[in-house]
N, C-alpha and C positions, 0 to 999 in steps of 0.2 A: 502493499499500500504506500508505502512513503516513498517506494522509487517513483509511483503511479504519480506522484505530487510532483516530485522533484522533476522530472524533466519539462512539465509546462512550464514551473517556474526556471529553468536555466535557456529553455528558448522564449520565454518573453525576457528575460535580460539578454541575450544575446539580441533580440529584435529594438528593444531600446538603445541599445548599445551601436546598433550599425543607423538608424534611425538620427542620434545624436549626431552621429560620424559624417550622414548625409550632410547634416544644416552645415556642421562645422567646413564640411566641403565648400559646399554654396559660397558660406565664409569668404574663405577663405580664395575662390574663383571670385570673386568680387572683390579682395585683394589686387589679386594680380592684373586684372582687367585694370583696373580702376589706378596699381600703383605701380608696382617696377616694371610692365610694357612699357613704360613711358619715362621711364628716371634717361635713358639716352636721348630720348626728344626731346625732354628736359634739361638737357645737360645741353645739347645741342641750339635751345634757344637762347640758354644763356652766353654761346659764346663759343662751347667748345669746340675742338676742330675732331673731325672723325677716328683718328687715333685717341684722341682722349677719349672720348664717347665708346670708342672698343672697348678702351682699358676702366673704364665705369662700367660697363659690362660686365667684366670679366675678372677683376683683379678681388674683388670682393667677393664675387664665390670660390676661388683660389683661400682666401684665408678661412672662411667660414667652414671649406672642403677641408682645411689640416686640423679647424678647430675639433671638427669631428671626431679626430684618433683618439680624445681624451674624453670624450664622452660615456665608451661604456663605462669605464673607471667613477664618475660621477655618478652613473645612475646605478650603479650596485650595491651605492647606499642612497640615494633619494627617491629609487622606482622612476620605470616610466612614466607612469602619468604624471605626477607630479613634476617632472623635468617639461616634458611637451608642454604642460598648462605654460609653467613659467618662462619658456623660450616664448614660446605664441605671441604669450604677454609683451614681452621685451621687443618680440620684433614689429607691433604694432607701434607701440611709444617711440622709437626710433624714427619713425616718423613725423615727431611731432616740431623738435628742430629743426627742419625744413622748412615745415612751413610756419616755424616762426622768425625764421631769417629772409624768406620769400624771396624779393630779388635781388636779393643783398648777396644770395650762397654763391660763393667760389666753386671753383671745380675742387679745390681740397677740401672744402669742407664737405660739397656732395662725396665725395669720395670716402673722407672720413666716416661719414653717417650712412653710406652707403655699402662700406664695412661690417658696422651692429647690426643691420637688417640684415644682411648675409649670413653674419656670425649666429645670431639667434634664429634663423629661419631654417639653414641645412644642422645648425646642431641639436634641429631637433628629430631628423633624418635616423641615428641608428636607433637611437630608442622609439620612434613612430610604428617602424618596419618589426621592432620587435615587438611592440606592444599589438600593433595588428596581426601578426603573426602567431600571436597563442589568444588574441581574440577570436578569427574567422577559422573555421575548421576547413581544413585541408579539403574535402570533398566540393565546397562553398567557392575556392577559390578563383578557378578560371571562369566559371559565369557570372562572379561576383564583378572581378575587375576588367570584364571585358561590358558590362552590363553597367557598371555604374557610371563610366563616361559620359554616359548620355547625360544626365543632371546637369554634370560639373560644367561640359564645353558649352550648353548653353547658356547656362547663366557665366560662361567667363565670355562667351560669345555677345552677350549682350551687357556685360560690363563694358568688353571693349570697345565695342560701336557707341552706345554712351558716353563713356569717357570720352575718346575721338572728338565724337561731331561738340559737344561740352567743349575742350579743348579750342575746335574750328570757329564755336558762337561765339565766343569769347573773344578770339583774336580778331574777327569780323564786326565785333561790336566797339562801346567805347573803352570798354575795362582791361580788356587787351589778353593775350593769351597766357602771360603772369596767374591771372587771374582764376581761369581756366585749368592749369596745373595745380593749384594750390588746395581748389575745389576736389578734386576727382584723388586729391594725395590725402586729402579729409576724409572724406568715404571710405579708402581704404585703410585707414587706422581702426575707423569705426568700425569697419565690417571683422579686419585681426580680432579686435575686442570682443566680439562678439561670438568668434569662431573661437577662443580660450573660453568663454564660458559653456559653450556647447560641447567641449571637450570635457568638462567635470558630470556630465550624462551620464558617459564612457564608464562601462567596466573597466576591473585591471585582475585579468586569468593571474592565478600567481605564477611566480616563474619558479622554477623547475631549478635545482643544485645544478652547474654547470658540471660538465662531464668532461674538463679537459681544462690545463692549465690555465685561469685569468690570465695569459701574460701575449701582447698583439702579438710577439714574437713567431707566435705557432700561428698565426692569420700569415703572417706574410709572409713563413716557413712553404707554408700550404699553397702559394698563389705559383709554385713552381710543380706541384703533384696533384692542385684537388683541383676537381672538374671547376670552382670557382674562381680560381685562377686563370683559367683560361678564358672564360667571359671575358672576365678583368680585363685581359689585354684587348681583348678584341673591342670592347664597348668604348675603353677609353682611346685606342686608337681611334676607330672614329669621330669620337669627340675632335680627339685633337683636328682631324681632316675636316670636321665641319666647323669648329670655330677658326679654322685659318680664315674664313669668311664669312661665318654667320654676326658678328660681330658689327658689320659692317654692310648691312643689307639699310638698316633704318638709315645713317649717311647718307647710301646711297641712291633710298624710294627721297628724301628730304633733299635733299644739297643737290646731288647729282641729276635727280632727275624733276627736280621741281616742283615733288606731290603735293597740295594740301593735305590738311589734317585728316581731311574728311577718306581722301584716295589710300592715303596711308593705312588709316583704321580699316578700312574694308576690306586692302590686301592679306589683313593680318587677319581680319574675320573670316575669307573665305577659308584659311585653314583648320579654326577651331571648324566650322561648316560642315568642312568633309570630315574632319576627326567625329563628331558625333554619328554621322549617318554610317562610320565605317568601321567602326571601336565591334557593333558588334557580329560583322563580317569578319575582324579576326580572330574575336573569340571563338569562332565555327573553324575555322581556319585551324588554329592553335588545338583546339579541339579533337580535330579527323588527323591532323597531322605530328600533333603536339610541340613544343616552345621552340625547340631546337631549329627543326626546318622552318622557321615560322620568322625565328630571329634572321636568318642565312636569307632568305628571300626577302624579306624588308627590307636588311642590309645590302642587300643587290639593287632594290629599286631606289635608293639613297644614292646611290651609286652619281646619276645623271642630273642631279635637281639645279646645284647652280649654276652649274654651265649650261645649261639650257636659259639662263637669264639672258646670257649675251645675243640669243639670236633677233631678240625685240621687246623693244621699252614699251610698247604698248599695252594701257590699261587694260583691255579684253586680254591679250593673250596673256601679257602674267597673274592675273582673276585667275583663268582655270591653270595657270601651273602651279598658284597656291593652295590651288582645290587638288589637283594631285600628291601634291607636297603633303597636303593637312592626313590624306587616307595612305599614303605611304609610314607618315609618323606616327598615325595611331598604330600600324602592326609593330614597328618597331619599340615605342613606348611598351605594350603591352608585352612583347616578347620580353624585353629583358628586366622585367617586372619579374613575370611566371617562370624566367630560367632563373632567377636567382633566388626562389622560394624552394625550385627543383636544386638546386647547387648548396644549398646552404639549410641549419638544421634550429631548432629554437637555441639550441646550446650556442651556437658561434656565430648566429645570421646578424646579432649587434655588432661582433667586432668587424665581421666580412664587410659588413654594409659599409665602417667606418670607413676601413682600408681604404675599398674599394669608393668612395668618395672622395677624401682626401687625394688619391690618384687622379681620380675623373676630375675634380678641381687644375691638378695641378697642367694635366692634356688641355683643358680647356682655356688655362692666358697663357701657356706654350704655344698652343694654336691661334688665335691672338694673338701674340707679340710678333711671332712669324707672317703672318701675315700683314703685321703693320710695319714689317720691313717691308716691304712693297712700296708702300704710304709714303715714309720716310722719303725715300728716292726718289720714287714717281709721279708723288701726289695722286693726283684724279685718274690716271691713266693708270692707276696700278688695281681697278676693280677686274678689267678682262684677268690679271693676271694671278689675281687671286681666287675667283671662281671657277677658272681653271684647275689651277692647282688644287683646290679642294676637291672638284671630285675625280680626278687622279687619286690625291688622299686616299678618300675615302673608298677606290677601287683598290690600290694598291693592300690596305687592311683590310677587307673581305676576302681576297684572294689566298693571302696568305694566312690569318686566322679563324676565317669563319670556319672552317672543315670539322674544329677538333673543342668549338663553343660549346656547352651544354651539356646536359644529358642526353645519350642516345635512346631513343627505343628499338623493342624488341619491332620486327620485322616493318621496318622503319621505310615507309616511301623516298623512291628517291629524291635528291634535290629537282633534277628536269621535272619529274612529271606535278610534284607540287607547285613549282614558278609556275608551270602552266598553266592548273588547274586555278593560282592564285589570278594570275594573268590576266583571266578570261571568266574568270565570275563563275568560276563553276568549281568549288570546292567538294563536294558533294558527287560529281561525276554525273552532274546534267539533275541531279536532287535540287528541288526548290526549296530559295531563301525564304526561312519565316520571317514577317516581321517580328520586333519585340512586343510584347504582351505585357505591361507591369501591371502584376494584381495586386488587390487589395489585402491586408492581411487577412481580412474574415473569408475573401473566396482563397486562400490557399489551400493549399490540402497536403503538401510535404513543407518538411524544413530544407526542402536544398535550393526552390526558388526563394528567392528571397523578395520582402513586398515592395511596391510601387517605393515606400520612404524610406529603405531599409537598405539604400545602394550609397555606402561611407564613399567618401573622395580622397583618393589621395592626391596628397601635391605632388605631385612629382617629384619628392621628397627627394 
């Protein structure tokens, strides 16, 4: 009898936690759409160069990534939940000094507070992933992570569009763009504080005693022999190639092409729209062919994206290109998340992710600085070499490192077979793709499919 009563309570607690995490994710999406997405644009508005905008977009991420190495030791004392809530609050409040300074913000001031922002934001990652790994049962993860992206990306799209048009409208009015920027940053701060409150409603399953020594050196040694090591090498090399050009797309659109903030917002929003519709598709691909093949296919599809920007600067063409990029990135991000769950355990996940995020931060800033060398010597003409170079570097990373990444499934489909099925949109060999039906808690018959409000959002932390 006690068991019969206990199971519904446990299910109810999980639903409550997932629902609260959904609200947290929505708040986080509002923060991203109204806040950090416009940091480089704000720096350019204040007179920063393209290289300075690239540094602002990546150096704080490196500082935050390196900080994560200390996080597992701290959370051993504080617990994952308390640490996440505290740092989310700090991240929100880090926007206050930027609002206070207003138009008097210098590049050095922005860079300093951006470092605080990203130290708090990325310092959450190891603890948050460890927390979610214990809270979400393994049997739910693939469906959960593919479906939860829908409400998050919708919110992010709305926030990004509203923020962009707010700044554009302020620029055209007597108030000026500065008022628009400060307004959207204020919304971002309030939204992140609301997310911290939502996190207080999430349960914290107990942490099991570690089965391996609590020394980072053990995880670092595993980079050579463990599956997660091969995965980290691939993803970090890809991000080096991505950030060889990624940090320079904002100055390319706003300065080189002379786009308005509205056009800039529409192009960025197109990526999110594509991700919304592609998330369930990639979830099915991962379910049919495994996370490893999904990662390899998505990685290869990423190769030509930056080089394709060189073909035309027509907004219509770039809009289609951004839609394609959104589809591809939806698959890559999902495959990376699921692959890390495959390659790690509850006991080592926090430390592995801390090492990964630190290494990835180094890869991102290294890629940005490598691309920045071209701007220092060639100025505006560097875009050709940076975009083309990014594609070539992606190709090299996928060619030489994708084969061994991830966990191989028994009777795995060949890469060629999966690639053809994915690009022709027939992963089930002709089976129709059913739309996602978000059920209410009242209509749900089993514990595998979460309710419509039970899709927590992962800040792609």
